[in-house]
C-alpha positions as CSV (number, residue, x, y, z in Angstrom):
1,M,-52.9,141.3,-183.6
2,L,-50.4,139.1,-181.7
3,R,-52.4,139.6,-178.5
4,R,-55.6,138.3,-180.3
5,Y,-53.7,135.3,-181.5
6,W,-52.6,134.4,-177.9
7,K,-56.1,134.9,-176.6
8,T,-57.5,132.6,-179.3
9,L,-54.8,130.0,-178.6
10,V,-55.5,130.0,-174.9
11,A,-59.2,129.8,-175.5
12,V,-59.0,126.8,-177.8
13,L,-56.4,124.9,-175.7
14,G,-58.3,125.7,-172.4
15,G,-61.6,124.9,-173.9
16,N,-60.5,121.5,-175.3
17,F,-58.8,120.7,-172.0
18,L,-62.0,121.5,-170.1
19,Y,-64.1,119.6,-172.5
20,Y,-62.0,116.4,-173.0
21,G,-60.1,116.4,-169.7
22,V,-62.8,117.4,-167.2
23,L,-66.3,117.2,-168.6
24,Y,-66.1,114.4,-171.2
25,P,-66.6,111.5,-168.7
26,Y,-69.7,113.2,-167.3
27,L,-71.4,114.2,-170.5
28,P,-74.3,112.2,-171.9
29,P,-73.5,110.1,-175.0
30,G,-75.1,112.6,-177.3
31,A,-72.8,115.4,-176.2
32,R,-69.6,113.4,-176.7
33,H,-67.6,114.0,-179.8
34,R,-66.8,111.1,-182.1
35,M,-63.7,111.4,-184.3
36,Y,-64.1,112.7,-187.9
37,Q,-67.8,113.4,-187.5
38,L,-69.9,116.5,-187.2
39,D,-72.0,116.0,-184.1
40,W,-73.3,117.7,-181.0
41,G,-70.1,117.1,-179.1
42,L,-68.3,119.3,-181.5
43,V,-70.9,122.1,-180.9
44,V,-70.5,121.7,-177.2
45,D,-66.7,122.0,-177.5
46,F,-67.0,125.0,-179.7
47,W,-69.3,126.8,-177.2
48,I,-66.9,126.1,-174.3
49,C,-64.0,127.6,-176.3
50,L,-66.1,130.6,-177.3
51,A,-67.1,131.2,-173.6
52,I,-63.5,131.1,-172.5
53,Y,-62.6,133.5,-175.3
54,G,-65.3,135.8,-174.1
55,L,-64.0,135.6,-170.6
56,L,-60.5,136.6,-171.8
57,Y,-61.8,139.3,-174.2
58,F,-64.0,141.4,-171.9
59,P,-61.6,142.1,-169.1
60,F,-58.8,143.2,-171.5
61,R,-60.8,145.3,-174.0
62,R,-60.0,148.9,-174.4
63,S,-62.3,151.7,-173.5
64,R,-63.3,153.8,-176.5
């Protein structure tokens, strides 16, 4: 359970860093998140975090 927490934390922090720190200046205005609004930028940020979580999950999963 603690391992899943750390993977989630790394995925969210890494995804937000990638979105806001690296990609944000290069994104079109429709893909930029505006504070306190539900918009396409929030969806893009979510998918980046989800992709990073997937990259962290698959190498460390246990064989059944």
